[in-house]
C-alpha positions in Angstrom: 1.9 -19.0 -15.7 -1.2 -21.1 -16.3 -2.9 -20.7 -19.7 -6.1 -20.0 -17.9 -6.8 -18.3 -14.5 -9.7 -19.8 -12.5 -11.8 -17.1 -10.9 -13.7 -18.1 -7.8 -16.4 -16.1 -6.1 -17.4 -16.8 -2.5 -20.5 -15.0 -1.1 -19.9 -14.6 2.6 -22.0 -11.4 2.8 -25.0 -12.9 4.5 -27.1 -12.1 1.4 -28.6 -15.2 -0.2 -26.7 -16.3 -3.3 -29.8 -15.7 -5.4 -29.8 -12.0 -4.4 -26.2 -11.4 -5.4 -25.5 -10.3 -9.0 -22.2 -10.2 -10.9 -21.0 -8.4 -14.0 -17.5 -8.6 -15.7 -16.4 -5.6 -17.7 -13.1 -4.8 -19.5 -11.3 -5.0 -22.8 -10.6 -8.3 -24.5 -12.8 -10.3 -22.1 -12.5 -14.0 -22.8 -13.9 -16.7 -20.6 -14.3 -20.4 -21.2 -16.4 -23.3 -20.2 -19.8 -24.6 -21.1 -21.4 -23.8 -17.8 -23.4 -20.5 -17.5 -20.8 -17.8 -16.9 -20.7 -14.4 -15.4 -22.2 -11.8 -17.8 -19.3 -9.9 -19.4 -19.0 -6.8 -21.5 -15.9 -6.1 -23.6 -15.7 -2.3 -23.2 -15.9 -0.4 -26.5 -18.8 -2.5 -27.7 -21.9 -0.4 -28.3 -24.2 -2.6 -26.3 -26.0 -3.0 -23.0 -25.7 -6.0 -20.6 -27.3 -6.8 -17.3 -25.5 -8.6 -14.4 -26.3 -12.3 -13.9 -27.3 -13.9 -10.7 -24.4 -15.6 -8.8 -26.2 -19.0 -8.8 -25.8 -19.1 -12.6 -22.1 -19.9 -12.2 -20.7 -23.3 -11.9 -20.1 -24.6 -8.3 -18.8 -28.0 -7.1 -16.8 -27.0 -3.9 -17.3 -25.2 -0.6 -15.4 -23.8 2.3 -16.1 -22.8 5.9 -15.6 -19.1 6.4 -13.1 -18.1 9.1 -15.1 -14.8 9.6 -18.6 -16.2 10.0 -18.2 -19.9 10.6 -20.7 -20.5 7.8 -20.3 -23.0 5.0 -20.1 -21.2 1.7 -20.3 -22.4 -1.9 -17.4 -21.6 -4.3 -18.6 -20.4 -7.7 -16.1 -20.3 -10.5 -15.3 -19.7 -14.2 -12.1 -19.8 -16.2 -10.7 -16.6 -17.5 -8.5 -16.5 -20.6 -7.9 -12.7 -20.9 -9.2 -9.4 -19.5 -7.7 -6.0 -19.8 -8.7 -3.1 -17.5 -11.1 -5.4 -16.0 -13.6 -5.0 -13.2 -15.9 -7.3 -11.4 -19.1 -5.5 -10.4 -21.2 -6.9 -7.5 -24.7 -5.8 -6.6 -27.3 -6.9 -4.0 -31.0 -7.3 -4.6 -31.0 -5.9 -8.1 -29.1 -6.7 -11.3 -26.8 -3.8 -12.2 -26.7 -2.7 -15.8 -24.1 -1.5 -18.2 -26.4 0.5 -20.4 -25.5 1.6 -24.0 -21.8 1.2 -23.2 -22.2 3.5 -20.2 -20.9 2.2 -16.9 -22.9 2.6 -13.7 -21.7 5.4 -11.4 -21.5 6.2 -7.8 -24.7 8.3 -7.9 -26.7 6.6 -10.6 -27.8 3.3 -9.0 -30.4 2.8 -6.3 -29.2 -0.7 -5.2 -26.1 -1.5 -3.1 -23.1 -2.3 -5.3 -19.3 -2.1 -5.6 -16.4 -3.3 -7.7 -12.8 -4.5 -7.8 -10.2 -4.2 -10.5 -8.0 -6.9 -12.1 -6.4 -7.9 -15.4 -5.1 -11.2 -16.9 -2.6 -12.4 -18.0 0.5 -10.6 -16.9 -1.3 -8.1 -14.7 -2.7 -8.1 -11.1 -5.6 -6.8 -9.0 -6.6 -4.1 -6.5 -9.5 -3.0 -4.4 -10.8 0.4 -5.3 -13.0 2.7 -3.2 -11.8 5.8 -5.1 -15.4 7.0 -5.9 -17.3 5.3 -3.1 -17.5 2.4 -0.7 -20.5 0.1 -0.8 -19.6 -3.6 -0.3 -16.4 -4.9 1.3 -14.6 -7.5 -0.8 -11.4 -9.5 -0.6 -9.2 -11.2 -3.2 -6.6 -13.9 -2.8 -4.1 -15.4 -5.3 -3.8 -19.1 -4.7 -1.3 -21.6 -6.2 -2.1 -25.1 -7.5 -1.9 -26.5 -3.9 -4.5 -24.0 -2.7 -2.0 -22.0 -0.6 -2.6 -18.2 -0.4 0.3 -16.3 -2.2 -1.0 -12.8 -1.7 -4.2 -11.0 -0.7 -6.0 -7.7 -0.2 -9.0 -7.2 2.1 -11.0 -5.0 4.5 -9.9 -5.7 8.0 -12.9 -4.5 10.0 -16.6 -4.7 10.0 -18.6 -2.4 7.7 -20.1 -0.7 10.8 -16.7 0.1 12.2 -15.5 1.6 8.9 -18.7 3.6 8.3 -18.8 4.7 12.0 -15.3 6.1 11.7 -16.3 8.2 8.7 -19.6 9.2 10.3 -17.8 10.3 13.4 -15.6 12.9 11.6 -18.3 15.6 11.9 -22.0 16.1 12.6 -22.6 16.6 8.8 -20.9 13.5 7.5 -24.2 11.7 7.1 -24.7 13.9 4.0 -22.0 11.8 2.2 -24.1 8.6 2.6 -26.8 7.1 0.3 -29.4 7.2 1.7 -28.5 10.2 4.0 -27.8 9.3 7.6 -29.5 11.6 10.1 -28.2 10.1 13.3 -24.9 8.7 14.7 -25.2 5.2 13.2 -25.8 3.5 9.8 -28.7 1.2 9.2 -27.0 -1.5 7.1 -30.4 -2.8 6.0 -30.9 0.3 3.9 -27.3 1.4 3.4 -26.2 1.7 -0.3 -22.9 3.5 -0.3 -20.8 6.4 1.1 -19.5 8.8 -1.5 -15.8 9.9 -1.6 -14.9 13.6 -1.6 -13.8 13.6 -5.2 -17.2 12.2 -6.3 -19.1 14.8 -4.3 -16.9 17.7 -5.5 -17.2 16.6 -9.1 -21.0 16.7 -9.0 -21.5 19.6 -6.6 -22.2 23.2 -7.7 -18.9 25.2 -7.2 -16.9 22.0 -6.7 -17.5 21.8 -3.0 -16.5 18.4 -1.4 -18.7 19.1 1.7 -19.2 17.5 4.1 -15.5 16.6 3.6 -13.2 19.6 4.2 -11.9 21.9 1.5 -8.2 21.9 0.7 -8.2 25.7 0.5 -7.1 26.2 4.1 -4.3 23.7 3.7 -3.0 25.5 0.6 -3.4 28.9 2.3 -0.9 27.8 5.0 1.6 26.7 2.4 1.3 30.0 0.6 1.6 31.9 3.9 4.7 29.9 4.8 6.2 30.6 1.4 7.1 26.9 1.2 8.7 25.6 -2.0 8.7 21.9 -3.0 10.9 19.6 -4.9 9.9 16.4 -6.6 12.3 14.0 -8.2 12.4 10.4 -9.4 12.2 8.3 -12.5 9.2 7.6 -14.7 8.3 6.2 -18.1 5.3 4.9 -20.1 4.5 1.6 -21.6 4.0 0.3 -25.2 4.0 1.5 -27.9 6.7 3.9 -26.7 10.3 2.7 -26.9 11.3 0.4 -24.0 14.1 2.7 -23.0 11.9 5.8 -22.4 12.4 6.1 -18.6 13.1 9.7 -17.6 14.7 11.0 -14.5 13.2 14.3 -13.4 13.9 17.0 -10.8 11.4 19.8 -10.4 10.7 22.5 -7.9 8.1 25.3 -7.3 5.8 26.9 -4.8 2.1 27.7 -4.5 0.8 31.2 -5.0 -2.6 32.9 -5.1 -4.3 33.3 -8.4 -6.0 36.4 -7.2 -9.5 34.9 -7.5 -9.7 32.6 -4.5 -7.7 29.8 -6.0 -4.0 28.9 -6.3 -1.3 28.0 -8.8 1.7 25.8 -8.3 4.4 26.3 -11.0 7.0 23.6 -11.2 10.2 24.0 -13.3 13.2 21.7 -13.6 15.0 19.2 -15.8 14.3 15.8 -17.4 16.9 13.4 -18.6 16.2 10.8 -21.2 13.4 10.7 -23.7 10.1 11.9 -22.3 7.4 10.0 -24.2 3.7 10.3 -23.8 0.8 8.0 -24.7 -2.6 8.9 -26.1 -5.6 6.7 -26.8 -8.1 8.0 -29.4 -11.9 7.4 -29.5 -11.4 4.2 -31.5 -9.2 2.7 -28.8 -6.0 3.0 -30.7 -3.0 4.0 -28.5 0.0 5.9 -30.0 3.2 7.3 -28.5 5.0 10.6 -29.0 8.3 12.0 -27.9 7.7 15.2 -26.0 9.9 18.2 -25.4 12.3 18.0 -22.4 12.1 20.3 -19.4 8.5 21.4 -19.8 7.0 23.7 -17.2 4.3 22.0 -15.2 1.5 24.1 -13.7 -1.0 22.8 -11.2 -4.1 24.9 -11.8 -6.3 25.1 -8.6 -9.0 27.7 -9.3 -11.5 28.3 -6.6 -14.4 26.5 -8.4 -12.4 23.3 -9.0 -9.6 23.4 -6.3 -11.0 20.4 -4.4 -11.9 18.4 -7.5 -8.4 18.8 -8.8 -6.8 17.6 -5.6 -9.3 15.0 -4.4 -10.1 13.5 -7.8 -6.9 14.5 -9.7 -8.4 14.7 -13.2 -6.1 15.1 -16.2 -7.2 18.7 -16.4 -5.7 19.5 -13.0 -2.4 20.4 -14.6 -1.1 22.0 -17.8 2.4 22.2 -19.4 4.1 24.8 -21.4 7.4 25.0 -23.3 10.2 26.4 -21.2 13.2 28.3 -22.6 15.5 25.3 -22.0 13.2 22.8 -23.8 14.6 20.6 -26.5 12.2 20.4 -29.4 11.9 16.9 -30.8 11.6 16.6 -34.5 8.1 16.1 -36.1 6.3 17.2 -33.0 2.6 17.2 -34.0 0.3 20.2 -33.3 -1.8 18.1 -30.8 1.3 16.9 -28.8 -0.3 18.1 -25.6 -2.8 15.2 -25.8 0.1 13.0 -24.9 1.0 14.9 -21.8 -1.7 13.3 -19.6 0.2 10.0 -19.7 3.8 11.1 -19.4 6.5 12.0 -17.0 4.9 15.4 -16.6 1.7 13.8 -15.3 3.9 11.9 -12.8 5.4 15.2 -11.6 1.9 16.7 -11.1 0.8 13.5 -9.4 3.7 13.6 -7.0 2.4 16.9 -5.6 -1.3 15.9 -5.7 -0.5 12.7 -3.8 1.6 14.6 -1.4 -1.3 16.9 -0.6 -3.7 13.9 -0.1 -1.2 12.2 2.3 -0.4 15.5 4.2 3.3 15.5 3.3 3.7 19.2 2.3 4.3 21.2 5.4 4.6 18.0 7.5 7.4 16.5 9.5 9.3 15.2 6.4 10.0 18.6 4.8 9.2 19.5 1.3 11.5 17.2 -0.7 9.4 14.7 -2.6 12.4 12.3 -2.6 11.8 11.8 1.1 8.0 11.3 0.6 8.1 8.7 -2.1 11.5 7.3 -3.1 12.4 6.2 0.5 10.0 3.5 1.7 9.8 3.1 5.5 11.6 3.7 7.9 10.3 7.1 7.1 7.0 8.0 8.9 3.7 6.9 7.3 1.1 9.0 5.6 -1.8 11.1 6.8 -1.9 12.1 10.5 1.4 10.3 11.1 3.4 12.8 9.0 1.9 16.0 10.4 3.7 17.8 13.2 0.3 17.8 15.0 -2.8 16.1 13.8 -4.3 19.2 12.1 -6.4 17.3 9.6 -4.5 18.6 6.6 -4.9 15.5 4.4 -7.6 13.4 2.7 -9.7 12.1 5.6 -11.8 9.7 3.4 -8.6 8.0 2.1 -7.1 8.0 5.6 -10.0 6.0 7.0 -9.8 3.5 4.1 -6.0 3.2 4.6 -6.6 2.4 8.3 -9.2 -0.3 7.8 -8.5 -1.8 4.4 -6.1 -2.4 1.4 -8.4 -0.4 -0.8 -7.3 2.9 -2.2 -9.3 6.1 -1.6 -7.7 8.6 -4.1 -6.0 8.2 -7.5 -2.3 8.2 -6.4 -2.5 5.9 -3.3 0.2 3.7 -4.9 2.9 6.4 -5.0 6.5 5.4 -4.7 7.5 2.9 -2.0 4.4 3.2 0.0 2.2 0.2 0.5 0.4 -0.1 -2.8 -3.2 -1.3 -3.2 -2.2 -3.0 -6.5 -0.9 -6.5 -6.2 0.8 -8.1 -9.3 -0.3 -11.6 -10.0 2.3 -14.1 -8.6 3.9 -16.2 -11.2 2.7 -19.5 -9.6 -0.9 -18.3 -9.1 -3.6 -20.4 -10.7 -6.6 -19.1 -9.0 -8.0 -15.7 -8.1 -10.5 -16.1 -5.2 -12.9 -13.1 -4.7 -14.8 -13.1 -1.4 -17.8 -10.8 -0.8 -17.2 -10.1 2.9 -19.8 -10.0 5.7 -20.8 -6.6 7.1 -20.9 -8.1 10.7 -17.8 -9.9 12.1 -15.0 -9.5 14.5 -13.0 -6.4 13.9 -9.2 -6.4 13.7 -7.6 -5.9 17.1 -6.7 -2.2 17.5 -4.3 -0.2 19.7 -1.5 -2.7 19.4 1.8 -1.2 20.8 5.1 -2.7 21.8 7.5 -1.4 24.3 11.0 -2.6 25.5 11.4 -2.1 29.2 14.5 -4.2 29.7 17.2 -6.3 28.0 15.7 -9.1 25.9 12.1 -8.2 26.9 9.2 -6.7 25.1 5.7 -6.0 26.2 2.8 -6.1 23.8 -0.5 -4.3 24.7 -3.7 -4.0 22.8 -7.3 -2.7 23.2 -10.0 -5.1 24.3 -12.1 -6.1 21.3 -15.9 -5.6 21.5 -17.7 -8.3 19.6 -20.9 -7.5 17.7 -24.2 -9.1 18.6 -24.1 -12.9 17.9 -20.3 -13.0 18.2 -18.0 -13.6 21.2 -14.3 -13.2 21.8 -12.9 -16.2 23.7 -9.1 -15.9 23.2 -6.3 -13.8 21.8 -3.5 -15.5 19.9 -0.1 -13.8 19.4 2.4 -15.1 16.9 5.9 -13.8 17.5 8.2 -14.2 14.5 11.7 -13.4 13.6 13.5 -14.0 10.3 17.0 -14.7 11.2 19.0 -17.4 13.0 19.4 -16.8 16.7 22.0 -18.2 19.1 21.3 -21.8 19.8 19.2 -22.3 16.7 19.8 -24.5 13.7 20.5 -22.2 10.8 17.4 -21.8 8.7 16.0 -19.3 6.2 12.4 -19.9 7.3 10.8 -17.6 9.9 10.8 -18.9 13.5 7.5 -18.5 15.3 6.4 -18.6 18.9 2.6 -18.9 19.5 1.0 -17.6 22.7 -2.8 -18.1 23.4 -4.4 -15.9 26.1 -7.8 -15.5 27.6 -10.2 -12.8 26.3 -9.8 -10.8 29.6 -6.0 -10.3 28.9 -4.8 -7.2 27.0 -1.1 -7.4 27.5 1.8 -9.9 27.4 5.5 -9.7 28.1 7.9 -11.7 26.0 11.2 -12.6 27.7 14.5 -14.2 26.6 14.5 -12.3 23.3 17.7 -11.4 21.5 18.5 -7.7 22.4 18.2 -5.5 19.3 16.7 -8.2 17.0 13.5 -7.1 15.2 10.4 -9.2 15.7 7.0 -9.2 14.1 4.0 -9.8 16.4 0.6 -10.7 14.9 -2.4 -10.7 17.3 -5.7 -12.3 16.3 -9.0 -12.4 18.2 -10.5 -15.9 18.3 -14.2 -16.5 19.1 -17.5 -17.9 18.1 -20.1 -16.8 15.6 -23.9 -16.8 15.6 -24.1 -20.5 14.9 -21.5 -21.4 17.5 -18.8 -22.0 14.9 -15.2 -20.8 15.4 -14.5 -17.4 14.0 -11.4 -15.2 13.9 -10.5 -11.6 13.2 -7.8 -10.5 10.7 -4.5 -10.3 12.5 -3.0 -7.0 13.5 0.7 -6.8 13.2 3.5 -4.7 14.7 7.2 -4.9 14.4 9.5 -3.9 17.2 13.0 -4.5 18.5 13.7 -6.4 21.7 15.1 -4.2 24.4 18.7 -4.0 25.4 22.1 -3.4 24.0 25.3 -5.3 23.8 29.0 -4.8 23.0 30.1 -5.4 19.4 32.3 -8.5 18.9 36.0 -8.0 19.8 37.5 -11.3 18.6 40.2 -12.1 16.0 38.0 -13.2 13.1 37.5 -10.0 11.1 34.7 -9.6 8.5 33.3 -6.6 6.6 29.8 -5.2 6.2 28.8 -2.7 3.5 25.4 -1.2 2.8 23.9 -0.2 -0.6 20.9 2.1 0.0 18.6 0.6 -2.7 15.4 2.2 -1.4 15.6 5.2 -3.8 16.7 6.1 -7.3 19.7 8.0 -6.1 21.2 5.1 -4.1 22.0 7.6 -1.4 20.9 7.7 2.2 18.5 10.7 2.7 20.0 13.9 4.1 19.6 14.2 7.8 19.8 10.4 8.3 22.7 8.8 10.1 23.6 5.1 10.3 25.8 3.1 12.6 26.9 -0.5 12.2 28.4 -2.2 15.2 28.6 1.2 16.8 30.7 2.7 13.9 29.3 5.5 11.8 28.6 4.6 8.2 27.3 6.5 5.2 26.2 4.3 2.3 27.6 5.2 -1.1 29.4 3.8 -4.1 32.8 4.6 -2.6 32.1 4.0 1.1 34.7 1.8 2.8 33.3 -1.2 4.6 32.9 -1.5 8.4 35.3 -4.0 9.8 33.9 -6.2 12.6 36.3 -8.2 14.8 34.3 -11.4 14.9 34.3 -14.2 17.5 33.8 -17.9 17.3 30.0 -18.6 17.4 27.2 -16.2 16.8 28.2 -12.6 16.2 25.3 -10.1 16.7 26.1 -6.8 15.0 23.6 -4.0 15.4 22.6 -1.6 12.7 20.8 1.6 13.6 19.4 4.6 11.6 18.3 7.9 13.1 16.6 10.8 11.4 17.4 14.6 11.7 15.8 14.7 15.1 18.0 11.9 16.4 15.0 9.6 16.6 15.8 5.9 15.9 13.7 5.0 12.8 15.2 1.7 12.1 17.2 -0.8 14.2 18.1 -4.4 13.6 20.9 -6.8 13.9 23.2 -8.8 11.6 23.6 -12.4 12.7 26.8 -14.1 11.6 27.8 -17.6 12.8 31.6 -18.1 12.6 33.7 -21.2 13.2 37.5 -20.8 13.5 39.5 -23.1 11.2 41.2 -25.6 13.4 45.0 -25.7 12.7 44.6 -23.0 10.1 46.3 -19.6 9.8 45.5 -17.0 12.5 42.2 -15.3 11.6 41.0 -18.1 9.3 37.4 -19.2 9.7 34.3 -20.6 8.0 30.7 -19.4 8.1 28.0 -21.7 9.5 24.7 -21.2 7.7 23.9 -18.0 5.9 24.3 -14.5 7.5 21.1 -12.6 7.8 19.8 -9.1 8.6 16.5 -9.4 10.5 13.6 -7.8 8.7 15.5 -6.5 5.6 13.5 -7.3 2.5 16.5 -8.2 0.3 19.1 -11.0 1.0 22.6 -10.2 1.9 25.4 -10.8 -0.6 28.3 -12.9 0.6 31.8 -12.8 -0.8 35.3 -13.5 0.2 38.2 -11.1 -0.2 41.4 -12.0 -2.0 43.6 -11.4 1.0 45.2 -14.2 3.2 43.4 -15.5 5.1 40.3 -14.5 3.1 37.9 -12.2 4.8 34.1 -12.4 4.6 32.4 -9.4 3.0 28.6 -8.9 3.6 26.8 -6.6 1.2 23.4 -5.3 2.2 20.9 -4.1 -0.5 19.0 -2.0 2.0 15.3 -1.5 1.3 13.2 -2.0 4.5 9.9 -3.7 4.1 7.0 -1.3 3.7 4.3 -1.7 6.3 1.2 0.1 7.4 0.8 2.1 10.6 -2.9 3.2 11.0 -3.2 6.6 12.6 -6.0 8.9 13.9 -8.2 10.8 11.5 -9.6 14.2 12.1 -10.9 17.1 10.1 -9.1 20.5 10.2 -10.0 22.5 13.3 
């Protein structure tokens, strides 16, 4: 880790650099350098500061934007520390942090937005929780200038806003200024407010024009559905480092008799449930809490939607249960510590589930399926509903489809794709780009089908370029992450690049390995207003090549075991079934390995997982290259290269048994890579 992080700001918005203002807020803000730096405010100081113009920063470098084709200056400053930091960006007017009061979604008359980050030892995220105003991107770069990780908005501002505006005829009421027609004038647009912000400021807590959650909850009450949430959670310093608590709670919604609802959750905790509390002076303390507290989600009619959309700390309460263990020296104000404790996690599990649309959806009502199993379970929002009935947070769903920003407080639950990116250990630079409103959208409608052995057809929707832009080509990069027959063993991804004319919207790949999982990334290439080369962000889809094959039947036996490491239980979810090489297998601490009768050369061993409806939700192939030992004992062999499982996110473990001749044992820490699958967004009918 470098002693200082260089923060770069690139203005690719189309606004002149002199009309862009920046303000850094946070705790322990420390920046270096003699050049004029971004105005900064260590939070907690009783003061007021006003953003500085971007051109006040140091600049001695530039780049050509791949989105606009324009040459852009790179402004920078060196950051030593920042805790709970934000970079605020405004257009046309300098935003102000007045008397230690932060600007809000509704208090400013200029266009502005923010991103969050900390340093050192922290990371960054894009937040649109309260509103969306300006699209931004951040990238972590290493010393060589290579991108290590990034988060961005994948489409033009018009496309994102048009999707929100198209949800209903009244959606223009969520915009500042109000939109009366079917399109947004970007020359006057300031921001679009999220439902939590609207509900928090509205009389009666109405999120209109976004839908109320009352109809959703009513269906859960009518169906008498109970819910279970389980997992492991803890808090940070100054609590003891061993304060992680495993919890298992269940309960159901009921009417409160006054138009609202109550969800009472009871269960057990194991370990030491600590909570944290920060007082008005900024001092944080820790307190051990009672075990097995009853958690109640309070959803009264006047604040039902505030409590679900915005998830304030007051949305749940706790009470001592008959089985609680009373810690010694529990202070009278111990409930202040509950808001940052395992009990808040339990409440958050349910609130996040409601925003995603999990309760009453296709995954059932066990939170272990929602959160502690990353894909191959279905993705959130419309994708997890039996039908797209609109029972989820539509604002968050649109942002999920078009960006890496989060649109409600618990977007980073469990194994789902998280908007928060930890800083890579080799990162030396955080580059923040203020994105253009007008550019090529990400290619949409990408699907992959497998009509025959070793073939896969990719199709997509034709991309309409905005005024001043043109699509000239589509480029597809097909990648796989294992060694294939005939290849030199390697651990680096193999890629095939195909370039197609702009009139083409499908392509068939042939001569693929049946059953092997491939990742396809399709990018639109074109020209911008100045004639320069521009590109869209790539859209990716993973799919298995079509076809099946017989498992090896040779005389070189080896073993495969699977450790399901995707959840805290280490067990495959109920209702799932797995086969390896055509043999049924259930992962577990005492599961016997599957024995494969290998052959000389490449051995392709399929692994398949189906859910309770017998739908294949994961399929891939082990690739093991064996070479028989010449003149050795029968069944003796060596391994060429390193065995792989296609898109698995963890490496295989390789060991040899103590028998004669020794037998290869492949261990699989199974945690599939989490991805994103954008889905349709509707309001409840």
